[in-house]
N, C-alpha and C positions, 0 to 999 in steps of 0.2 A: 503493500500498500504506501503511496508517496500523495504526497501535503502541496494542496494551491493556497498558493494569498494569493488576495488580490488589492492591488492597492488601497482600493477604497474601503477598507474594514483592516487594514496592516497596522492600527493604531490599536491598543490596549481595546477590549469591550467594556463598558464601562458594567460598572458592578452594580449584579441585579440579584437580588438577595430570592426575589419571589424562583428563581429558576430554582437557588441554592436550595429551597421548601421540594420544588417539585420533583428536581433530581433523586431526595433523597425519599420520594415515598410518592409524587405518581399522581395521576396515572400516567401511563403514557403521553396520549393526545397531549394532553395538560402542556407539561414535562416539551416535549415533539413545539408545538408551538412558542411557548415560550424563551426556548433558544433559539429558533425563529427570530424574532424578535427582539431577543439579546444582543444579536449580529447587528439587526438592520440589514436583512435582505428578503428582500420581496422574491418570489414564490418559483419567477421564470432565473432568478438566479442560483438558486439552490437547484433546481435541474440543469441549471449550466454546469456547474459543477459535483452532477450526481454524473454526466453526460462526461465529462473529464476522466471521471475515477473509473472509467468503462460499465456505468450501469444507467440502464435505459428507466427512467420511471414516468409516465406520463404526470400535470399540471396537477391534473381533477383524480389522479394517486393520494399526489401530497398533500391536496384541500383533503381530500377526505380523509386522511391519515391524522393533522391535526386538529381537524373536528371530530373525531370518536365516528365518526360512520364505518370505515370500515380501518383492519388493524393489519400488519404485512404482514403475512402467512409463507407467499410462497418464499421457496432458495434465494428467488432475484433479491426480489424484497425486502428479503433476511440482509442481504449483500449492502443494497441500501442506506436500508438501519447502520452497518457497519460504517459506511459511509458519514453517511452525514455524524455520526459523529465525532468526523475528524475534523468535515468540513466547519462544523458548529465548536468547536474546540471545545469539547464535552468530555468528563471520562469517559477511557474507558470501559465496554460494555454498562454504560450507564445505561444507555435508553434500548436496549439488547434485558435488559435485569428490568424493567419495569415490562416487557415488554411480556418478557415472559410470566411477568407475577397480574399481569392483567387479563391475561389470558386464564389464567389459576381454576375458575368458576365455567362453570360448564352451563350448557344453555339449561339444564335443569336447577343450578342455582347455588348448587354447591363444590366447593371444592372436589376438581376431576385430578391435584399432584398436590404434590408439595411448591412452594413457592420456592423461588431461582434462590432463594437469603434462602432458609433451611436447608436449601440442597449443602450450598456453600460453608455454614454452620457443618451442619454433619457431615462434607466432606475434611473439616480441622479435625473435628471430633478423631474420626476415625485416623487420621493421621498421628495421633497424638494414644490414641490407645495401642496402636499398632507398634508405635516407636518402642512402647513401656516392653509391649513382650518381643524388644528387637525382631521386628520381622520386615522384610523389605516387599518390596512391592508384587513382586510374580514370585517371592521364596523360593524360588531356583525350581518353580513347579512348572512345565506347559499341559495346560486341561486339555484333552484328549477328547474327553466327554461326562456329562451333565448336565442327570438328569432330575428333576426337583417335585417334591409332590407338597402342595397344600393345603391345607384341611379348612374350611371356613366354619364355622364352630355351632350351636343351635341358631345360639341369639345373634349371626350373623357377623361373628368376629374373628381375624385372623387366631384360628386354635391351635395349633401345629404349622411345623414343614419338617418335610427330609430333606435331605442331600447326599447321592448317593455322585462318587467325582471318577472321573477312569484320569491318572493324569502319568507323566512322565518328568524323569531328571534330569535334569541340565548341567545338571556338576552334582558332582561328588558330595556326599553327606547331610544331606534333606531328611531328615527325619521330625517332620510334623508341615503343619498347615493350618495355618489363623481363619475360621470361620467364622464370619458376621452374619447378625442379624439385625434386626430396627423394626420393631413396631411399626402397632399406627397411632397417630396422637390420642392420647392419655394414656401410652402404655406404663407401667412396672416391671422395668427391668432387672430387679429385684425379685421378681414372683415368677419372672421366665426359669425353665430349665433347662440345660445341653445334657444328650445324652447320645454315647456312642457307641454304635451298633455293631459295626461291621470294621476290620481289621484294625482300630483306633481304641489311643482309651481319652477320655479329656484327660489338660491340662489346667494349664487357668484361664480364667473367668474374666472377662474384666467389663465394667458398660457407665456408661453417663447418661444419667437417668431425666438429663433435660432433654437432652438430643434421643435417649432413648435406643442409642446402638451399643449390644453387646457384641463382645470381639475375643472367641474362646480358642485356646489351643486345641490341637488334637493331634496325638503325637502316635506316632508310629511303627513306635517298640525297633526299628531296625534299623541304621542308616540303608539310602538309598546311593547306589553307584550314577554315578552317571549314563545315561539311558534308558537304566531302570522303571518298568509299568508300576505303577500301584493303584491297585483298587477300596476303596474306604466308605462308608456310609455314616450320615450323624445325621438328629435330628435336632429340634427347638421347640422343644413346649411351651405357648403364650399362654393366652386367652387374658390378657392383660389389657388391651386395648378398647376402643371403644368398636363402630359398624365398621365394616374394612369394606371398602366398592374398588380397591384394586391390590395388586402385587405386582412391583417392578425386580429386575433385577440390573442391575448397574457391571459391562463388562469393561475393564482396561487398557486390556489386551488384544490380539484374538488368539481362537483359540480354537480349540474345534465342536461338536453336535451340543448342542443345550437341549432340553428337554425340558415344560414347565407344565404340571397339569395341576388345574383348581377342580379341587371336590366341595363340596358345597354341603352340609349337614341340619342346614338350613328345615324349618316347617316346610318353606316356601322358596324356590330358586324363585333368582332373579330372571327378569323381563329379557331383558337382553345382555351379550357377554360381546367383547369386541377382543382383535389382540393388537396393541400397539408400539410404535418403535419412536428415538430421539437418539440424535450423536450429540445430543450433550445438557445440560438442564438447562439450557437458554432459549433453547432452537424447538421448534414448535415440532409439533408430537403428527405422524406422519404413518405410511406404511397399514393403516388401520382395517381389518379383516372381520366382518361378522365371526360368532362361534356360536353352534348352536350346541345346545347343554344335552349330551346326552343322555340318556332313559336306557335303564332303566339307573343307570352307575352315578348317576348328577355331577357329571365334571365336563368343564372343559379343556382343548390342551391346545400347547402350539409345539412345532419343530422348527428348531434353526438349525441347521447340515454345517455351518463356516458362522459362526459368533467374531462377530468386530465391534472393536470400543464404540461404548454405545450403550442404552437399556434399552430393552426386551418388555414387554406386560401384558400382561390381560386386566382389562376391568372389565364393571358389571354396575349395576341397576338394579339397585331394587324398587318396588312397589309399593307405594305409599310409607308415610312415617316412616321414620327409624330415629334410634334413641341410641341417645351417650356421643360422642365427639364422629361427627360425622368428614371431617378435614383428611385427608393428604392417604398414604399408600405406607403400605409394608416392602420394605427394601432388603434386597441383599446384596 
């Protein structure tokens, strides 16, 4: 990305407290309108700057964006938002963050995912817990296959999940794996339990109450040599959060096959379910595919033949009012 400066606005922009306020709290369209006004640029000049950045956006779209009549969602539109941050001399990710947060509420009026801010906070907590456990980003393991089973309980809560991993060591001496679990909002990690089910045993377990993140060591019992494969299985009993609306898994690197199954033990089934993906927490959701609930097994599933860095999940909608916190998504 390269920066363009016009002679007409080369002087430092005026101090606009209102802009600082809306950049912190949003919403997106108000912050965009305030930023354009603070720089004194007509929409035609904003469009010209975008063109010089290699992004084409119509004047009508720019007008709708700053009025709140439409939200940038397509990849080209998101490129334009990132270019606008540079053109309007805004902090990096400031508009993208607000855009992600403004999209957190679905058409049904409930949040469809955790906010970008909470995801950043969670990432910081996770890094801290992993550092306390002495765990590197990949731990010396490449995931060849990961099958995950999630159970939604009778109160529509995230009751439990099981994970089966097939891994290959890419260095000598690897003897453990650190599993991560994050419950739904309102959860209490003190009430969760990690169970070693096959070819491992539970080591240290750390958690953060504010974000509901839990990190647990799974010890193999014998060090692996480079090239060795290993299969292990573990589970997390939860049931401490409110009503669950989706389950998301985040991947930090390329990997093998991933399969996710969600089973519903609730008296009534969701009215609809769908698969989705995101390349990052700030990006819009894509890859939506409707998923029929199989009978009599009361479950839905997705299979990813080869995972990429990003997020994959299943979301569902309940009919009628739901008790308890309705915000957020369980994640691993």
